[in-house]
C-alpha positions as CSV (number, residue, x, y, z in Angstrom):
1,M,0.2,-0.1,0.2
2,E,1.6,3.4,-1.1
3,T,1.9,5.9,1.4
4,V,0.8,9.5,0.2
5,L,2.8,12.3,1.9
6,N,1.2,16.1,2.2
7,D,3.9,18.3,1.6
8,S,2.2,21.1,0.7
9,Q,2.7,24.5,3.0
10,P,0.5,25.9,5.4
11,D,-1.5,29.1,4.4
12,E,0.7,31.9,5.5
13,Q,-0.9,34.4,8.4
14,P,-1.7,37.6,7.4
15,P,0.5,40.7,9.1
16,L,-0.8,42.0,12.3
17,S,-1.9,45.6,12.3
18,P,-0.4,47.9,15.2
19,P,-1.9,47.2,18.4
20,R,-5.2,49.0,19.5
21,G,-4.8,52.2,21.4
22,S,-1.0,52.5,20.2
23,G,-1.5,55.7,18.8
24,A,-3.0,57.3,22.0
25,L,-0.3,55.4,24.1
26,A,2.3,57.1,21.9
27,G,0.8,60.6,22.3
28,V,0.7,60.3,26.1
29,V,4.3,59.2,26.4
30,A,5.2,62.1,24.2
31,V,3.5,64.8,26.1
32,A,5.0,63.0,29.5
33,V,8.5,63.4,28.0
34,A,7.8,67.2,26.8
35,L,6.8,68.1,30.6
36,A,9.4,66.2,32.0
37,V,12.0,67.8,30.0
38,T,10.6,71.1,30.5
39,E,10.5,70.5,34.5
40,L,14.4,69.4,33.9
41,I,15.2,72.4,32.1
42,V,13.5,74.9,34.7
43,G,15.3,73.0,37.2
44,I,18.7,73.0,35.5
45,I,18.6,76.8,34.5
46,G,17.4,77.7,38.2
47,R,14.8,80.0,37.3
48,G,11.1,79.9,36.2
49,Q,8.1,77.9,37.0
50,S,6.5,74.4,36.4
51,V,4.2,74.9,33.5
52,I,1.5,72.7,35.2
53,V,1.9,74.8,38.3
54,S,1.5,78.0,36.3
55,I,-1.8,76.3,34.7
56,G,-3.0,75.6,38.2
57,N,-2.3,79.0,39.5
58,W,-4.1,80.7,36.6
59,V,-7.2,78.2,37.2
60,I,-7.1,79.0,40.9
61,G,-7.2,82.8,40.2
62,A,-9.9,82.8,37.5
63,S,-12.3,80.3,39.2
64,P,-15.5,81.9,40.1
65,E,-16.4,81.7,43.9
66,P,-19.2,79.0,43.5
67,L,-16.5,76.5,42.1
68,V,-14.0,77.4,44.6
69,K,-16.7,76.8,47.4
70,W,-17.6,73.6,46.0
71,A,-14.1,72.3,45.5
72,I,-12.9,73.2,49.2
73,R,-16.2,71.7,50.5
74,T,-15.8,68.6,48.3
75,F,-12.2,67.9,48.5
76,G,-11.1,69.9,51.8
77,T,-7.3,70.3,52.1
78,N,-6.8,67.8,49.0
79,D,-8.3,70.5,46.7
80,K,-4.9,71.4,45.1
81,L,-4.0,67.7,44.7
82,V,-7.2,67.2,42.7
83,L,-6.6,70.1,40.9
84,V,-2.9,69.1,39.5
85,L,-4.3,65.7,38.8
86,S,-7.3,67.2,36.7
87,I,-4.6,69.2,34.7
88,L,-2.5,66.2,34.2
89,A,-5.5,64.2,33.2
90,T,-6.5,66.8,30.7
91,V,-3.0,67.2,29.1
92,F,-2.7,63.6,28.7
93,M,-6.2,63.3,26.9
94,L,-4.8,66.0,24.4
95,G,-1.7,64.0,24.2
96,A,-3.9,60.8,23.4
97,L,-5.5,62.9,20.8
98,V,-2.6,64.2,19.3
99,G,-1.2,60.4,19.1
100,I,-4.4,59.1,17.1
101,V,-4.0,62.2,15.0
102,A,-0.3,61.2,14.2
103,T,-1.5,57.6,13.0
104,R,-3.2,59.3,9.9
105,R,-1.3,63.1,9.7
106,M,1.9,63.7,11.2
107,T,2.1,67.2,9.9
108,L,-1.3,68.1,11.7
109,S,-0.4,66.2,14.8
110,V,3.0,68.1,14.8
111,A,1.3,71.6,14.4
112,A,-1.0,70.4,17.3
113,F,1.7,69.4,19.6
114,V,3.7,73.0,18.9
115,G,0.6,74.6,19.3
116,T,-0.2,73.1,22.8
117,G,3.5,74.0,23.9
118,I,2.6,77.7,23.0
119,L,-0.4,77.4,25.1
120,G,1.3,76.3,28.1
121,W,4.3,78.8,27.6
122,A,1.4,81.7,27.5
123,F,0.0,80.3,30.8
124,V,3.2,80.4,32.2
125,T,3.6,84.0,31.2
126,T,0.7,84.9,33.7
127,D,2.5,83.7,36.6
128,P,4.0,86.6,38.4
129,V,6.8,84.3,39.8
130,A,8.0,82.8,36.2
131,D,11.1,83.9,34.4
132,V,9.3,84.2,30.9
133,P,13.0,83.8,29.1
134,A,13.6,80.9,31.1
135,A,10.1,79.3,30.5
136,A,10.4,79.8,26.7
137,A,14.1,77.9,26.8
138,A,12.4,75.2,28.9
139,V,9.0,74.8,27.1
140,G,10.9,74.9,23.7
141,L,13.2,72.2,24.7
142,G,10.3,70.4,26.1
143,V,8.3,70.7,22.7
144,V,11.3,69.3,20.7
145,A,12.0,66.5,22.9
146,G,8.4,65.6,23.1
147,L,8.0,65.5,19.2
148,A,11.2,63.5,19.0
149,A,9.7,61.1,21.1
150,L,6.2,61.2,19.1
151,V,8.0,60.6,15.8
152,V,10.0,57.8,16.9
153,L,7.0,55.9,18.7
154,A,4.9,56.8,16.0
155,R,7.5,55.0,13.5
156,R,7.7,51.9,15.6
157,R,4.0,51.5,15.9
158,A,3.4,51.8,12.3
159,A,6.0,49.0,11.9
160,A,4.4,47.1,14.8
161,I,2.9,44.4,12.4
162,S,4.3,41.4,13.9
163,D,5.1,39.8,17.3
164,D,8.7,41.0,17.5
165,S,7.8,44.5,16.0
166,R,5.2,44.9,18.6
167,R,7.6,43.9,21.4
168,S,10.0,46.5,19.9
169,F,7.2,49.2,20.0
170,L,6.0,48.3,23.8
171,T,9.9,48.3,24.7
172,A,10.3,51.8,23.1
173,V,7.4,52.9,25.0
174,G,8.3,51.7,28.4
175,V,11.9,53.0,28.0
176,T,10.7,56.4,26.9
177,A,8.3,56.6,29.7
178,A,10.8,55.5,32.3
179,F,13.3,58.4,30.8
180,A,10.0,60.9,31.4
181,G,9.6,59.8,34.8
182,V,13.2,59.8,36.0
183,A,13.5,63.3,34.2
184,G,10.3,64.6,35.8
185,L,11.5,63.2,39.3
186,V,15.0,65.2,38.8
187,G,13.5,68.3,37.6
188,R,10.9,68.5,40.3
189,G,13.5,68.2,42.8
190,L,15.7,70.6,41.2
191,V,12.6,73.0,41.0
192,N,12.0,72.3,44.7
193,G,15.7,73.3,45.2
194,I,14.9,77.0,43.3
195,A,12.5,77.6,46.4
196,S,15.8,78.0,48.5
197,A,15.8,74.9,50.6
198,S,19.8,74.8,50.2
199,E,19.9,78.5,51.2
200,R,17.4,78.2,54.2
201,A,20.0,75.5,55.5
202,E,22.9,78.2,55.6
203,I,21.1,80.7,57.5
204,S,22.0,81.5,60.9
205,L,19.1,83.2,63.0
206,P,20.3,86.3,64.6
207,T,20.9,86.1,68.4
208,L,18.4,87.8,70.8
209,P,19.7,90.5,73.2
210,E,16.4,89.5,75.3
211,T,15.7,86.1,77.3
212,P,14.5,83.4,74.9
213,V,10.9,82.7,75.2
214,L,10.4,79.7,77.8
215,I,7.6,77.3,77.8
216,P,6.2,76.9,81.5
217,A,6.1,73.4,82.7
218,G,2.4,73.3,83.4
219,A,1.6,74.6,79.7
220,Q,1.2,71.2,78.5
221,V,-1.9,68.9,79.2
222,E,-1.8,65.3,79.2
223,G,-4.3,64.2,76.4
224,A,-4.0,67.7,74.3
225,V,-2.1,68.3,71.2
226,P,1.6,69.7,71.9
227,V,1.4,72.9,73.1
228,I,3.9,74.3,70.6
229,T,3.0,72.8,66.8
230,S,5.8,71.7,65.1
231,N,6.9,72.8,61.7
232,A,6.2,69.5,60.1
233,D,2.8,69.6,61.8
234,F,1.7,73.3,61.6
235,Y,-1.4,73.7,59.1
236,L,-0.5,74.8,55.2
237,I,-3.3,76.8,53.6
238,D,-2.2,78.7,50.3
239,T,-3.6,79.5,47.3
240,A,-0.3,78.9,45.3
241,L,0.1,75.2,44.3
242,R,3.7,75.3,45.3
243,P,6.0,77.5,47.3
244,P,7.1,80.2,44.8
245,P,10.6,80.2,44.1
246,I,12.9,82.4,46.0
247,N,16.4,83.7,45.2
248,L,17.8,85.1,48.5
249,A,20.2,87.4,46.9
250,T,17.7,89.2,44.9
251,W,14.9,89.2,47.4
252,Q,13.9,92.3,48.9
253,L,11.1,93.8,51.0
254,T,9.3,97.1,49.9
255,I,7.4,99.4,52.2
256,K,5.7,101.7,50.0
257,G,2.5,103.8,49.4
258,M,1.1,106.5,51.8
259,V,4.6,106.7,53.5
260,D,7.0,109.6,54.0
261,K,9.7,107.8,52.2
262,E,9.8,104.2,50.4
263,V,12.2,101.7,52.3
264,T,13.5,98.6,50.6
265,L,15.6,96.1,52.9
266,T,17.5,93.1,51.6
267,Y,17.3,89.8,53.8
268,D,20.7,90.8,55.6
269,D,18.7,94.3,56.2
270,L,15.8,92.9,57.8
271,S,17.8,90.2,59.8
272,A,19.8,92.8,61.1
273,L,17.1,94.8,62.8
274,A,16.3,94.1,66.4
275,M,14.5,91.0,66.8
276,T,11.9,89.7,69.3
277,E,10.3,85.9,69.9
278,R,6.7,85.8,70.3
279,V,4.6,82.7,70.7
280,I,1.7,83.3,68.6
281,T,-1.6,81.0,67.6
282,L,-2.7,81.2,64.2
283,S,-5.9,80.1,62.7
284,C,-7.4,79.7,59.2
285,V,-10.9,81.4,58.7
286,S,-11.7,78.1,57.0
287,N,-11.2,76.0,60.3
288,T,-14.5,74.4,60.9
289,V,-15.9,74.1,64.9
290,G,-13.2,71.3,66.4
291,G,-11.1,71.7,63.1
292,S,-7.3,71.5,62.8
293,L,-6.3,74.5,60.7
294,V,-5.1,76.3,63.9
295,G,-1.5,76.0,65.5
296,T,1.0,77.6,67.8
297,A,4.6,78.6,67.2
298,N,7.4,80.5,68.6
299,W,7.8,83.3,66.0
300,L,11.1,85.1,65.6
301,G,10.8,88.7,63.7
302,V,10.9,92.4,63.7
303,P,8.0,94.1,65.2
304,L,6.0,95.4,62.2
305,R,5.8,98.8,63.7
306,D,9.3,99.6,63.8
307,V,9.6,98.7,59.8
308,L,6.8,101.0,59.4
309,D,8.1,103.7,61.4
310,M,11.3,103.3,59.4
311,A,9.3,104.6,56.4
312,G,6.8,107.0,58.2
313,V,3.3,106.2,58.0
314,Q,1.0,109.2,56.8
315,D,-2.1,110.3,58.2
316,G,-5.1,108.6,56.7
317,A,-3.3,105.6,56.1
318,T,-5.8,103.0,57.5
319,Q,-4.9,99.6,55.7
320,I,-1.7,97.6,55.6
321,V,-1.4,95.6,52.5
322,G,0.8,92.6,52.4
323,R,1.8,91.1,49.1
324,S,3.7,88.1,48.5
325,V,6.2,87.6,45.4
326,D,3.5,85.6,44.0
327,D,1.3,88.5,44.0
328,F,-1.3,87.1,46.8
329,T,-2.6,90.0,49.0
330,V,-3.8,90.6,52.5
331,G,-5.6,93.7,54.1
332,F,-5.8,94.6,57.9
333,P,-6.3,97.8,59.8
334,T,-3.2,99.8,60.2
335,E,-3.9,100.2,63.9
336,A,-3.1,96.5,64.3
337,A,0.5,97.3,64.0
338,Y,0.2,99.9,66.8
339,D,-2.5,98.7,69.3
340,G,-0.1,96.5,71.5
341,R,-0.6,93.0,70.0
342,D,2.3,91.1,68.5
343,A,2.5,91.9,65.0
344,L,5.8,90.7,63.4
345,I,7.6,90.3,60.3
346,A,8.9,87.0,60.9
347,I,12.2,85.2,59.8
348,G,12.0,82.4,62.0
349,M,9.5,79.7,63.2
350,N,10.5,77.3,66.4
351,D,14.0,78.2,66.4
352,E,14.6,77.6,62.7
353,P,14.7,79.8,59.7
354,L,11.2,79.9,58.3
355,P,10.5,76.6,56.4
356,V,9.7,77.3,52.8
357,D,6.2,76.2,53.1
358,H,5.8,78.4,55.8
359,G,7.0,81.7,54.0
360,Y,10.8,81.8,53.8
361,P,12.5,84.0,53.8
362,A,9.9,86.3,55.5
363,R,6.2,86.4,56.3
364,L,3.5,88.4,58.4
365,V,2.4,86.9,61.8
366,V,-0.4,89.4,63.4
367,S,-1.9,88.2,66.6
368,G,-5.7,88.0,66.8
369,L,-6.3,88.0,62.9
370,Y,-7.3,85.0,60.7
371,G,-4.6,84.1,58.4
372,Y,-6.6,85.4,54.8
373,V,-6.6,89.2,56.0
374,S,-2.8,89.0,57.5
375,A,-0.4,86.0,57.3
376,T,1.4,86.8,53.9
377,K,3.8,84.4,53.6
378,W,7.1,84.9,51.0
379,L,6.5,88.7,51.6
380,S,7.8,90.8,49.3
381,E,5.8,94.4,49.6
382,I,4.0,96.2,52.4
383,E,1.7,99.0,51.1
384,L,-0.3,101.6,53.3
385,T,-3.3,102.9,51.8
386,T,-6.8,103.5,52.8
387,W,-9.3,101.2,54.1
388,E,-11.7,101.8,51.0
389,G,-8.6,102.1,48.7
390,F,-7.9,98.4,48.5
391,D,-9.6,95.1,48.4
392,A,-7.1,92.0,49.3
393,Y,-7.6,88.7,47.4
394,W,-10.2,87.2,49.4
395,I,-12.7,89.9,49.8
396,P,-14.1,90.1,46.4
397,R,-14.5,86.4,46.8
398,N,-17.3,87.1,49.4
399,W,-15.1,86.9,52.7
400,A,-15.4,89.8,55.3
401,K,-13.0,92.4,55.2
402,E,-12.3,92.1,58.7
403,G,-11.2,89.1,60.1
404,P,-10.5,88.8,63.9
405,I,-10.0,85.2,65.3
406,K,-13.3,84.3,67.0
407,T,-13.2,82.8,70.6
408,Q,-12.7,78.8,69.9
409,S,-12.0,75.7,72.0
410,R,-11.6,72.2,70.8
411,I,-11.6,68.6,72.3
412,D,-8.6,66.7,71.4
413,S,-9.3,63.6,73.6
414,P,-11.2,61.4,73.5
415,R,-11.6,61.3,70.0
416,P,-15.0,61.2,68.3
417,N,-16.8,58.2,68.5
418,A,-14.1,56.6,70.5
419,N,-14.6,53.5,72.5
420,V,-13.5,53.9,76.2
421,E,-13.5,51.9,79.3
422,A,-15.8,53.0,82.1
423,G,-14.0,54.7,84.9
424,S,-11.8,57.7,85.4
425,R,-11.0,59.2,81.9
426,R,-9.5,62.4,81.2
427,I,-11.2,64.9,78.6
428,A,-8.6,67.4,77.2
429,G,-8.0,70.0,74.6
430,V,-7.4,73.6,73.6
431,A,-9.0,77.0,73.7
432,W,-7.7,80.1,72.0
433,A,-8.6,83.7,71.8
434,P,-5.5,85.2,70.4
435,N,-5.1,88.8,71.3
436,T,-7.1,88.5,74.1
437,G,-6.4,85.5,76.0
438,I,-8.6,82.4,77.6
439,A,-10.1,83.1,81.0
440,A,-12.1,79.6,81.7
441,V,-13.2,76.6,79.6
442,E,-16.1,74.5,80.5
443,I,-17.6,71.3,79.4
444,S,-21.1,69.6,79.3
445,I,-21.8,65.9,79.7
446,D,-25.0,64.7,77.6
447,E,-26.1,68.4,77.3
448,G,-26.1,68.8,81.4
449,E,-24.9,71.6,83.4
450,W,-21.7,73.4,82.5
451,Q,-18.7,72.4,84.7
452,S,-15.2,74.3,84.9
453,A,-12.3,72.6,83.5
454,N,-8.5,72.7,84.7
455,L,-6.4,75.3,82.8
456,G,-2.9,74.6,81.8
457,E,-0.5,77.5,82.4
458,P,-0.8,80.0,79.9
459,L,1.9,80.8,77.3
460,S,0.6,84.2,76.5
461,D,-2.7,86.0,75.6
462,N,-1.8,85.7,71.9
463,A,-1.6,81.9,72.2
464,W,-3.9,78.9,73.0
465,R,-4.6,77.6,76.3
466,Q,-4.9,74.0,77.2
467,W,-7.6,72.6,79.6
468,Y,-8.6,69.2,80.9
469,V,-11.5,67.5,83.1
470,D,-11.1,64.0,85.0
471,W,-14.3,62.5,84.3
472,D,-16.1,59.3,85.8
473,A,-17.2,57.9,82.6
474,P,-20.5,55.6,83.1
475,V,-21.3,52.9,80.7
476,G,-23.3,54.1,77.8
477,R,-23.0,56.5,74.5
478,H,-22.2,60.2,75.8
479,S,-21.9,63.5,74.3
480,I,-19.2,66.1,75.2
481,S,-19.4,69.6,74.6
482,V,-16.8,72.5,75.2
483,R,-17.2,76.2,75.1
484,A,-14.6,79.0,76.2
485,T,-14.6,82.5,77.7
486,D,-12.0,84.8,76.8
487,N,-10.5,87.3,78.9
488,S,-12.9,90.3,77.7
489,G,-15.6,88.2,79.3
490,Y,-17.1,86.9,75.9
491,T,-18.3,83.2,76.2
492,Q,-18.6,81.2,72.9
493,T,-22.0,81.3,71.2
494,A,-23.5,77.9,70.8
495,E,-24.8,79.1,67.4
496,L,-23.5,76.9,64.6
497,K,-22.4,78.9,61.4
498,P,-20.0,77.8,58.9
499,P,-16.5,79.4,58.1
500,Q,-17.5,81.9,55.4
501,P,-17.8,84.8,55.5
502,D,-15.9,85.6,59.1
503,G,-15.0,82.3,60.7
504,A,-17.2,79.4,62.1
505,T,-18.9,79.5,65.5
506,G,-20.4,76.9,67.4
507,H,-19.6,74.6,70.7
508,H,-17.4,71.6,69.8
509,T,-19.4,68.5,70.6
510,I,-18.5,64.9,70.4
511,A,-19.6,61.4,71.1
512,V,-18.0,58.6,72.8
513,N,-19.0,54.9,73.6
514,V,-18.2,53.9,77.2
515,A,-18.1,50.1,78.0
């Protein structure tokens, strides 16, 4: 029997097409390269501003009040992170579109890429801390690098019609994305260096002629937060997405407006003036009842009135306007510099030069006023004007023009909804009325009668005061409320009001479970 062999060849497999979505992927990676190289060049040059940060700063300034309120209400202190992620998502979506267009018409894709770069540079030019020539160089080189990545990846994609060529394309994507990640991280580190962290580390604070501030042993109460808030734990609320870049060699503070003579001080000039230390509690107007946007630090600085006297305040100058290097403004009554309260141009915080995040190299600290009307970080100008002549940043956004800090108190322990054992338990917290001082604190259990709390030693009338009550806790679920009375005789109101327009009111109340 004859065996017949089938020697026919199998049908050849048709070539593969480029992976689905590969055009969009190439565009996203190309945009990532452009952004990373831009960031890297800004850091290497040592001047300028991140494109993403500049876009974010523009969005913050241009956003209508209802949108700002919604963002704060929805995202809280994470609102800036959400904004940055939203901007990045939008930019990468544009990159994906550019990559898709590149699969059909590379010329049109190149034009769109260049146009996007020009738009990014235009946003940078709106940023008051940006160096426009440096930004042009950084964005230009970023666009060139991004286009080079796009062309290479588009060619690899077009050739990705076999298993080997597909792997080659995906490898090219991975290598390019890794380059973008490394370049972006290095650039981010260098840009952070522009904010003068290295310069700050070399600063020696002036030696005080007076005795340094000593914290009384009885000021700290067990169960309350530390009586002096560490720099790392001090709350941060800014309109700026990132601290603006500062060059100490060129930084200066100008006192101008309704003054006898304009005065300009360098950092050396400022630090050579007579310094003082003061323990002062600051609070953000956005702090809710029982919130954490409040802290106490030991500030080193020059009394504001001393610097104003160097310029000579003219009659009729009823408002002091503080302006930061990124053009953020505050405004408060001129009398606040002369009425005896502590008002400083601070250069030190808790025995260190001001941290970059907290206003390096100089900021305003005014006891008794919310930060939105007084606490200018990264201070560059102090202008004397009339009360009617200028509205600072937050005033057109429906916040009150005057912002005295309201008398408030907070329960720190036990925590809300904590589970505690029955028996002797300590209730503790803080109360503050900067510029007035705390006279008494009371608590109420289960809406019962108010009972006096024990007070820690006062630091000063400008700082919060800690308190405690030892409670014989019975089994069950219980509510605890607290209220404070300041040295003027005012006792906190129980009326609950939100922060806007001039600070929240109400009694901090928590519930605990005792078993």
